[in-house]
Structure formats: structure tokens, C-alpha cells
N, C-alpha and C positions, 0 to 999 in steps of 0.2 A: 853691275851696269852703272854707267856714269850719271844717269839721270833718274835713278830709282827713287820713287816717291815724289817726283816733281810733276807739276802741271804746266803745260805750255800752250799759249795761244799764238797762232801764226797767221798773219794776214797774207792774202795772196797765196794760200796754201793748196789751192786746187790742182795746180800743175807746175811744171818747171822746177825751179830751185825751191820754191815753197813746199811742194809735194815731197821733194827729196829730204828737206828738213823735217817734215812731219814724219816720214817713214823712219828716218835715222833716229830721231828723238824717241819714237815709239820703241824701236829695237833696243834702245839704251834705257828703257824703263819708264819713260814719261807717259802721262796721260796727255793727249793732244787734242786741241780744238782748232779746226780749220775754219778760217773766215775768208769768204770770197764772194764776188758777184757771179762767178761761174759755177752755178749750182750743180749742173749735171756732172761736170768734171770733179767738183768738190765731193759730191756724193760717191763717185766712183773711187776716189782716193780714200775716203772714209771707210768704204766697204773693204777695200784692199787691206788697210791697216787692221781693221777688226777681224777679218778672216785670217790674218797672220797671227792673231792672238793678242793684239794690242787693244788699247782703249782710246777710241777716237770719236768725236762728233763733229758734224759740219754745221756752221751757222752762217746765214746770209750776212754779208758785210760789205757795204760800200764805205770805203775808208774816209770819204769826204763828209760823211754824215755822223755827227756827234751822237745822235740817239742810237744809231746802229752799233756804234762802238760800245756805248754803255750797255746795250743789250747783250752784245757778244761777251763782254767781260762778266756781266751778271750770270749769263748762261754757263760760262766756264766755272764760276764759283759754285753755282747751284748744282751742277752735275758732278764736279770733282772736288769741291770743298775749299778750293783756294786757287791762287794764281801765283806761280813762281817765275815764269819765263814769258816774256813777250818778244816775238820776232816781228818787227815792222818790215815785212818783206814785199808787200804789194807795191807795184810801180809800173810806169809806162815810159816808153821812149818818146822823143820829140821829133825824130827825123833830123837830117843834116841841114839845119837852117841857121843862117847868120842872124845877127841882131836885126838887120833891116828886113830880113825875110820872115821873121817870127811875128805872127799875128797876136793881137791881144788875147784872142780866144784860145790859141794854142798855149800861150804863156800861162793863162789862168788854169787851164785844164791840167797841165803838167805840174804846176806848183801845187794845185789842190790835192792831187793824188800823191805825188812824191814827197811833198814837204808838209802840207797841212795834215795829211793822213797820218804821218808819223807823230806830229804834235797831238792830234786827237787821241790816237791809240795810247800814247804815253800818259796823257792826262787821265784817261779812263782807268789805266792799269795801276797807277801809283797807289791809290787808296787801298786796293786789294793786296798789293805787295806789302804795304805797311802792316796790314793785318796779319800777313803771313810771316812777318819778321824780316823781310828783305826780298830781294829778287834780282833778276837779270834782264835788262832791256837791250836787245840787239837790233840795231838799225842798219838795214842794208843800204849803203850809199853806193859809191862807184869810184873808180880811178878818176872819173870825170868830176868828182867832187874835190879832187886834189889838183889836177892839172887841166889845162885848156886844150882846145882843138880848133879846127877850122869851121866848126858848126855846132849843132846841138845846143844852142844857146840856153833855152829854157831848161833842158835836162841838166846842164852844168850848174845852173843857178839852183835848181831844186836839190841836187845831190850835195852841193856845197852847203846849202842850208841845213841839210840833215847832219852833215859832219859837225858843224859848230853847235847846232841844237843839242846834239848828243853830249858834247863836252859840258854845256851849260847844265843839262839834266844831271850829269855825273857829279858835278860840284854841288848842286843844290841838295842832292839826296844821299850823298856818300855816308853821312853820319847815321842814316837809317838803314844802312846795308842794302840799299837799292843801287845797283850798278848799271851803268849805261855805256855801251861801246858801239863803235861803228865798224862795219866790214866794207872794204873797198875792192870789189872784184874787177878784174879785167874782163875781156871777152869770154862769155860763157855760152856753151852750146845748149840753149833752151828753146822752147817754142817761140819765145819773144824775139829771139835773134835769128830765127830760121830764114827770114827774107834776106837779111844781111849776109848770111853764110852762102846763100844761093846766088847772090849778086856777085859776079866774078871780081869786079873792081873793088867793091867794098870789102869782100873777103880777103883779097890780096893785101889791101891796106892794113887791115887788122893784123894779119899774120906778119907783115913786115914790121909793124910796131911792137910786136911781142917777141922778145928775145928767144923764148922757148919755141916759137914758131907754130903754135897751135892754139885752138880754143880750149878753155878749161871745161872739164866735165863738172856737172852740177855738184856731185859729191865732194869734189875737191874744195869747193867753197863751203859746203855744208859741214865738213869736219871743223872748219874754223868756227862756225856758229855753235857746234856742239861743245867745243872748248869753252867758249864764252858763256854758254848756258850752264856749264857744269861748275862744281865747287873747285875744280882745278884752277879756275881763274878768279878765285875769291878776292885777290888783291889787285885785280885789273879793272879799272874804271876810267872813263874819259879817253880811252885809247882808240887808235885806228889800226885795224888788222887788214893789211894790204895783201891781196891774193891775186896777182896779176901777171904771173909768168915773166916778170922782169920789166914790164912796161914803164913804170914810174922810176926805175933805177937809172934810166938813161938821161 
């Protein structure tokens, strides 16, 4: 198994892509901690993993709260002895707003969850990874952290911040065997994108912009996270893994 003996903390792990990551990591031998504000769904995912023979706990986690991050990391180490892998997966969308349409409140909320949350999680995890002799930090960005569009202003800004923050982290901690990489998915069929997939105009626009002509399945992105979490990527840090069906190749 590719993650045998490793311990992973996944923010936003209650449902969607985060839950897929938690389940796949568990099947590959990792002990998994799910952090999320969605407790009912998080407990359900926790139970599903444990019933399948894995080792998983749920911890309440608002990624904008430094104290909750420190508690989540401490709980991980207390329960499983260490922390090897952090997946900063939690995030929200902003809607299709232009610069002028974006309110200060929306900007702050999106930046707090999508960018500040990644910073706080990384900051809390590094001391524990140092104790473990190294680790892998995987930050879920987006193709919208690489290319622009006609809207989604605050989302673009937050995901672009994640992209560059990842590179800075990678350079700062490479000598300590702490790796940091970002994943840049295209459209993914998850609960968060359900409304977009159901809206005919939005759905058609996404499909038209994706050369493969479909939405990604969550596991297609999760396999990328599995690679970056594993020792197979031991010489990979500061990199961008784009999984977008060809969107950014145009």
C-alpha cells in the first residue's frame, strides 16, 4: 500500500473531494483525520472509513480559526503519534462576480477560507512534520489560480495566492524534507458544483471550455493527491499538478 504507516490530516474532508481523499488514503494504508465544519457529514465519512477497516477520526475544524487548526493537529498527533501529510482541501466558491460586483464581505470570506485557511493549516502542521522527519503538504488550488475568466474575482485571487504560497513554503522547508505542492483541478463533479452542473448555461460553458468535454470525477483528482502524498513523489516540491481535462492547454 502506497501510504502504509503514514498519518494524514485533510481539511474539508467531510464530503466531496475531501471525503474521496480520506477514503483513498485509508485504502492505501494511512491513518486519516478529517477536519470540517460539517460535523454530521464528517462523522458519517469517519464511520464509513472505520467500518471498512481503516483508522479515521473526525475533528471539528473551521479553517479560518488558528486555535482550531492547532487543536486539529494536536489531536492528530495524540491519536496517531505523528503527522506526515496535510491536505489543505477546504474551500468555497465566490460566484461569477466581476471586480466591481465583488463586495468587501465576499472578498474577505473567500480569502479567509481559501487562502488564510491554507496558511494557518500549513503553519500548524510544519512543527509536527519536522518532528516526524519530513512530510507532504498538498494544497488544493484550481485552474483559476493559473488562468483568468470573466468573473469569480475573489476565487481567482484566493487560488492564485495558494499557488504562490505553496512555492514559498516549498523553498523554505525543502532542506527539512517537508514538501509542498499544489493541485489545480478543472471542473469536478462534487456537491459544491452541483448548482453549476444543474444550470444549463453554466454547465454548457464549462463543458465547452474543457477539451475532454466532461466534468472530472473526484477520484481522478484524488489520485493526484495520492501521488503527492506518497514517497513516489519524494523529489517533487513547489510543483503544480494540473488535472483539468485540457482546459489550460488552450
